[in-house]
C-alpha positions in Angstrom: 0.0 0.0 0.0 2.8 2.4 0.9 6.5 2.8 0.5 9.5 2.1 2.6 13.3 1.7 2.7 14.8 -1.4 4.5 18.4 -2.2 5.2 19.9 -4.5 2.6 22.2 -7.2 3.9 25.3 -7.0 1.8 28.5 -9.0 1.5 30.1 -6.9 4.1 28.6 -6.9 7.6 28.3 -4.5 10.4 28.1 -6.4 13.7 26.8 -4.9 16.9 26.1 -5.8 20.5 25.2 -3.1 23.0 25.6 -3.2 26.8 22.7 -1.2 28.3 23.9 1.3 30.9 21.9 1.7 34.1 20.9 5.4 34.1 18.5 7.5 36.1 15.9 9.7 34.6 14.7 12.9 36.2 11.1 14.1 35.8 10.3 17.2 33.8 8.3 19.9 35.4 7.7 23.4 34.4 4.8 25.8 34.5 2.4 25.8 31.5 2.9 28.7 29.2 1.7 30.0 25.9 3.8 28.3 23.3 6.7 30.5 22.2 8.1 30.2 18.7 10.9 27.6 18.4 14.3 29.0 19.5 15.8 30.4 16.3 19.2 30.6 17.9 20.1 27.0 17.2 19.2 23.9 15.2 19.7 21.3 18.0 17.0 18.7 18.1 17.7 18.2 21.8 17.1 21.9 22.4 13.9 21.8 20.4 12.6 18.9 22.6 13.7 20.7 25.8 12.2 24.0 24.8 8.9 22.4 23.7 8.7 20.3 26.9 9.3 23.4 29.0 6.8 25.6 27.1 4.0 23.1 27.4 4.8 21.3 30.6 5.2 17.9 28.9 7.9 15.5 30.2 10.8 15.9 27.8 11.6 12.1 27.6 8.0 11.3 27.0 8.0 13.8 24.1 11.1 12.2 22.6 9.6 8.7 23.0 6.4 9.7 21.2 8.4 11.2 18.3 10.8 8.3 18.1 7.9 5.8 18.1 6.2 7.7 15.3 9.1 8.5 13.0 12.5 7.6 14.5 12.9 11.4 14.8 13.0 11.7 11.0 10.8 14.5 9.5 11.0 12.9 6.0 11.6 16.3 4.3 8.0 17.4 5.0 6.5 14.5 3.0 3.3 13.0 4.5 2.8 9.6 6.0 0.1 7.2 4.7 -2.5 8.9 6.9 -1.3 12.4 6.0 0.8 13.0 9.1 3.8 15.3 9.0 7.2 15.7 10.7 9.0 14.2 13.6 5.8 14.3 15.8 3.5 13.1 13.0 1.0 15.9 13.1 -2.0 14.6 11.1 -4.4 16.3 8.7 -7.1 14.0 7.4 -10.9 14.0 7.4 -11.0 12.4 10.8 -8.0 13.9 12.6 -6.7 17.4 12.6 -3.8 17.5 15.0 -1.8 19.6 12.4 -4.4 22.3 12.4 -4.8 22.1 16.1 -1.1 22.6 16.6 -1.3 25.7 14.3 -4.1 27.2 16.4 -2.3 26.7 19.7 1.2 27.7 18.7 0.5 30.4 16.1 2.8 28.6 13.7 1.7 28.2 10.0 0.6 24.8 8.8 3.5 25.0 6.2 6.1 25.5 9.0 4.6 22.7 11.1 4.9 20.4 8.2 8.5 21.1 7.3 10.3 22.8 10.2 11.3 20.2 12.7 11.5 22.6 15.7 8.0 24.0 14.9 6.7 20.5 14.5 8.1 19.4 17.9 6.5 22.4 19.6 3.3 21.6 17.8 3.3 18.0 19.0 4.0 19.1 22.6 1.1 21.6 22.3 -1.3 18.9 21.2 -0.2 16.6 24.0 -0.7 19.3 26.5 -4.2 20.1 25.2 -5.1 16.4 25.4 -3.7 16.4 29.0 -5.9 19.4 29.9 -9.0 17.6 28.4 -8.1 14.5 30.5 -7.9 16.6 33.7 -4.2 16.3 34.4 -3.1 18.9 36.9 0.4 20.2 37.5 1.3 17.4 39.8 -0.1 14.8 37.4 1.9 16.3 34.6 5.1 15.7 36.6 4.5 12.0 36.5 5.3 10.4 33.1 3.0 7.4 34.0 0.0 9.7 34.3 0.3 10.7 30.6 -0.7 7.2 29.3 -4.3 7.9 28.3 -3.1 11.2 26.7 -0.4 9.3 24.6 -3.0 6.7 23.6 -5.4 9.4 22.2 -2.5 11.3 20.5 -1.3 8.3 18.5 -4.2 6.0 17.7 -7.7 7.4 18.3 -9.4 4.5 16.5 -10.3 1.5 18.6 -9.2 1.3 22.3 -7.1 -1.8 21.3 -5.1 0.2 18.8 -4.7 3.1 21.2 -3.3 0.7 23.9 -0.9 -0.8 21.4 0.4 2.6 20.6 0.8 3.8 24.2 2.4 0.6 25.3 5.0 1.0 22.6 5.8 4.5 23.8 6.2 3.3 27.4 8.4 0.4 26.3 10.6 3.0 24.7 10.8 4.9 28.0 11.8 1.6 29.7 14.4 0.6 27.2 15.7 4.1 26.5 16.3 5.8 23.2 19.5 6.5 21.4 18.9 8.1 18.0 21.1 10.0 15.6 19.6 13.0 13.8 20.3 13.8 10.1 23.0 16.3 11.1 24.7 13.7 13.3 23.4 14.9 16.6 22.6 12.1 19.1 19.3 12.4 21.0 19.0 10.1 24.0 16.5 9.0 26.6 18.1 7.1 29.5 16.2 3.9 30.3 13.8 3.9 33.2 10.8 1.8 33.9 7.8 4.0 34.2 4.6 2.5 35.6 1.9 3.5 33.1 -1.4 4.6 34.7 -3.6 3.2 32.0 -6.9 4.4 33.4 -9.7 3.6 30.9 -7.3 1.4 28.9 -6.5 -0.8 31.8 -9.0 -3.5 30.8 -8.4 -3.2 27.1 -6.8 -6.4 25.8 -4.1 -6.6 23.2 -2.9 -10.1 24.1 -3.1 -13.1 21.9 -5.5 -15.7 23.1 -8.2 -13.0 23.8 -7.9 -11.1 20.6 -6.1 -13.7 18.5 -6.6 -14.0 14.7 -8.7 -16.9 13.5 -6.6 -17.1 10.2 -3.2 -16.9 11.8 -3.2 -17.7 15.5 0.1 -15.9 16.4 -1.4 -12.6 15.2 -3.7 -10.2 17.0 -7.1 -9.4 15.6 -7.9 -5.7 15.2 -10.4 -5.3 12.4 -10.4 -2.5 9.8 -13.5 -0.4 9.1 -15.9 -2.4 6.9 -15.9 0.3 4.3 -12.1 0.0 3.7 -12.2 -3.5 2.1 -14.5 -5.8 0.1 -16.2 -8.7 1.7 -15.3 -12.0 0.0 -13.0 -12.8 -2.9 -13.5 -12.8 -6.7 -10.3 -14.9 -7.4 -8.2 -17.5 -5.7 -5.2 -16.3 -3.6 -2.0 -16.7 -5.6 0.2 -13.8 -4.4 1.7 -12.3 -1.2 2.4 -8.5 -1.5 5.0 -7.0 0.7 4.4 -3.4 1.8 5.8 -0.8 4.1 3.4 1.4 6.1 4.9 4.9 5.9 3.8 5.2 9.5 3.8 3.5 12.8 2.4 0.1 13.6 -0.5 1.2 15.8 -1.0 4.3 13.7 -1.5 2.1 10.6 -3.9 -0.2 12.4 -5.8 2.9 13.5 -5.8 4.3 9.9 -7.4 1.1 8.6 -10.2 1.8 11.1 -10.7 5.3 9.8 -13.7 5.5 7.4 -11.9 8.1 5.3 -8.8 5.9 4.7 -10.2 3.8 1.8 -7.3 1.5 2.2 -6.4 -1.6 4.3 -4.1 -4.6 4.4 -4.6 -8.1 5.8 -1.6 -8.0 8.2 0.7 -5.4 9.8 4.1 -6.4 11.3 5.8 -4.4 14.1 9.4 -3.4 13.8 10.6 -3.8 17.4 9.6 -7.4 18.0 7.8 -8.7 14.9 4.3 -8.6 16.5 1.6 -9.1 13.9 -1.9 -7.7 13.8 -4.5 -8.9 11.3 -6.9 -6.2 10.1 -8.8 -8.0 7.3 -9.7 -11.7 7.0 -7.8 -13.6 4.4 -11.2 -14.5 2.8 -11.9 -10.8 2.2 -10.4 -8.5 -0.3 -8.2 -5.8 1.3 -7.6 -2.6 -0.6 -3.8 -2.5 -0.7 -2.4 -3.1 -4.2 -5.0 -2.1 -6.8 -4.8 -4.7 -9.6 -3.5 -7.4 -7.3 -6.3 -7.0 -4.6 -8.5 -9.8 -5.8 -5.8 -12.5 -5.7 -3.4 -11.4 -3.0 -2.8 -11.1 0.7 -1.2 -7.8 1.7 1.4 -7.7 4.5 2.4 -4.3 5.8 5.7 -3.7 7.6 6.1 -0.8 10.1 8.4 1.9 8.9 9.3 4.4 6.2 11.1 4.1 2.8 13.6 6.8 3.8 14.7 5.2 7.1 16.2 1.7 7.1 16.3 1.5 10.9 12.8 0.1 11.0 13.8 -3.2 9.3 14.8 -5.4 12.1 15.6 -9.1 12.2 12.6 -9.7 14.4 10.4 -8.1 11.7 12.0 -10.1 8.9 11.7 -13.4 10.7 8.1 -12.8 11.9 7.0 -11.7 8.5 8.7 -14.7 6.8 6.9 -17.1 9.2 3.6 -15.5 8.2 4.4 -15.7 4.5 5.3 -19.4 4.9 1.9 -19.9 6.5 0.2 -18.2 3.6 2.2 -20.2 1.0 1.3 -23.4 2.7 -2.3 -22.6 3.1 -2.9 -21.4 -0.5 -0.4 -23.5 -2.3 1.6 -20.4 -3.4 5.1 -21.1 -4.8 7.8 -19.7 -2.6 9.5 -17.6 -5.3 9.7 -14.0 -6.3 7.1 -14.3 -9.0 4.5 -15.0 -6.3 5.9 -13.1 -3.3 6.3 -9.5 -4.6 6.8 -6.0 -3.5 4.1 -3.4 -3.9 6.2 -1.6 -6.5 6.2 -4.8 -8.6 2.4 -5.0 -8.9 1.1 -3.8 -12.3 -0.8 -0.5 -12.2 0.7 0.7 -8.9 2.8 3.9 -8.4 4.4 3.1 -5.0 8.0 2.3 -4.4 7.8 0.0 -1.3 9.4 -2.0 0.0 12.2 -0.1 -1.6 15.9 -0.7 -2.4 16.9 -1.5 1.2 14.5 -4.4 1.6 16.7 -7.5 1.7 14.8 -9.8 -0.6 17.6 -12.5 -0.6 17.5 -12.8 3.2 13.7 -12.6 3.4 13.2 -15.3 0.8 15.8 -17.5 2.5 13.7 -17.2 5.7 10.5 -17.9 3.7 12.0 -21.0 2.1 13.6 -22.0 5.4 16.8 -23.0 3.6 19.2 -20.8 5.7 20.5 -19.2 2.6 20.7 -15.5 1.7 23.4 -13.0 2.3 23.5 -13.3 6.1 22.7 -15.3 9.2 21.7 -12.9 11.9 22.9 -13.2 15.5 25.2 -16.3 15.3 26.9 -16.9 18.7 30.7 -17.0 18.6 31.1 -18.9 21.9 31.8 -17.9 25.5 35.6 -17.6 25.1 35.7 -15.1 22.3 35.8 -11.3 22.6 36.6 -8.9 19.9 38.2 -5.5 19.9 38.4 -3.0 17.0 41.8 -2.0 15.6 42.9 1.7 16.1 41.7 2.8 12.6 37.9 3.1 12.5 37.7 2.1 8.8 39.6 -1.1 9.4 37.9 -4.2 7.9 39.5 -6.5 10.5 39.6 -6.8 14.2 41.7 -8.9 16.6 40.6 -11.7 18.9 41.2 -11.3 22.6 40.6 -13.8 25.5 37.6 -13.1 27.6 34.4 -14.5 29.0 32.0 -12.5 26.7 29.7 -14.3 24.3 29.7 -12.1 21.2 26.4 -11.9 19.3 26.7 -10.8 15.7 24.1 -9.1 13.4 24.8 -8.9 9.7 24.2 -5.4 8.3 25.5 -3.4 5.4 28.4 -1.2 6.4 27.3 2.3 7.0 23.7 1.2 7.5 21.8 1.5 10.8 22.4 -1.1 13.4 19.4 -2.1 15.6 20.0 -3.9 18.9 18.1 -3.9 22.1 16.1 -0.8 21.3 19.0 1.3 20.1 20.1 2.3 16.7 23.4 3.7 15.2 24.5 4.5 11.7 28.2 3.8 11.9 30.0 0.9 13.6 32.8 3.1 15.0 30.3 5.2 16.9 29.2 2.5 19.3 31.0 2.7 22.7 33.6 0.4 24.2 32.6 -1.2 27.5 35.2 -2.6 29.9 37.9 -2.9 27.2 35.8 -4.8 24.7 34.3 -3.0 21.8 30.6 -3.4 21.3 30.7 -3.7 17.5 32.7 -5.7 14.9 33.1 -5.3 11.2 33.5 -8.4 9.2 34.4 -9.3 5.6 32.4 -12.4 4.7 35.0 -13.6 2.2 37.8 -13.6 4.7 37.6 -16.3 7.4 40.3 -14.4 9.4 39.2 -15.8 12.7 39.8 -19.6 12.6 36.8 -21.6 13.6 34.4 -18.6 13.7 31.5 -18.6 11.4 31.4 -15.6 9.2 28.2 -13.7 8.3 
């Protein structure tokens, strides 16, 4: 349905393992104020978040977590998401939601600036969150507690069904617990130290998102969260012969919520989450989702959380979970496991989308679908408990040396220079990741050179 850019696993591999630091997180508190214009003195993303949090009395780390969960802090050059959301904070303008226009009214910023100017967009997002907090009755003491913002976050991100809203808010609070380490386009690093926050779910406390209660009838590992009935066609006019791979151009819960929006006029059968591969079904396989125009009658559409312009979304958990779903579909409908029958949205005749884009690793994905262990890489092999690896002094070195030590090194194959995703963190260069206790937390490997005897290469 939409477009996205995944990370292509190449012959070179960027290998990373992060050791999470135990850090404390202080609460954010400041008096509410009329929103000033974003600070023109600097371009720092960190300053923009701090200024917006202070102006609207929104916890800074919560504000970052909302933005990171929506867009990985990427404004996508002012281009809209699938549900017409803009900027780092995904301010939306569609027939059912008008957070973009609401932000303009509160802040006095123009709609054009809110779409394209990152600092204005962050202030706009903070302003909308504060307005929702006021509607929910949060007083100054409540606003000092990040956990009290849970219902506000749920309404901000996914105002469709309560189940989608809880999925969205839970993801934000997971980010607060795990921490955020993101690199902006200009190289600035924005961080949220990890701290477990007890979410005060309020009206969402009894809303179930767990399998077993809301499990899909077609694919039991998936959740069931149905699309609006006017966004798909009941029944099929042709046999299922194709699986179409999409990328959402938006967040997981936001996409599920969009399919529930009567104005969307789009849907997909399944949506796959980036962080852990969780799958939600929105349309029954026996019905015709509106996702790929000419292919709709004979295909099942599988959406993947993320954006074409940001390869960080395409995690190994997502690849593996999606491949398991596609294996299920090929078994159920007798679909050949080849690229003639498992296709990208961009490959369907009569479509104008580019997803899943040039970074989607088709070789790796198809190896998982076939279950043959082939492809260009095998993610996360374990090197053993007596191997530790340290980088050489030059950061562009393609080799590292082995050192004795007790650490088990886990390796993820990535294209050199691409984003590394591990344990909730991302980084775009192997040499940026820190050294812990004398052992570097990343390794660069040339797959053609078995330079470490007995160690499997990527």
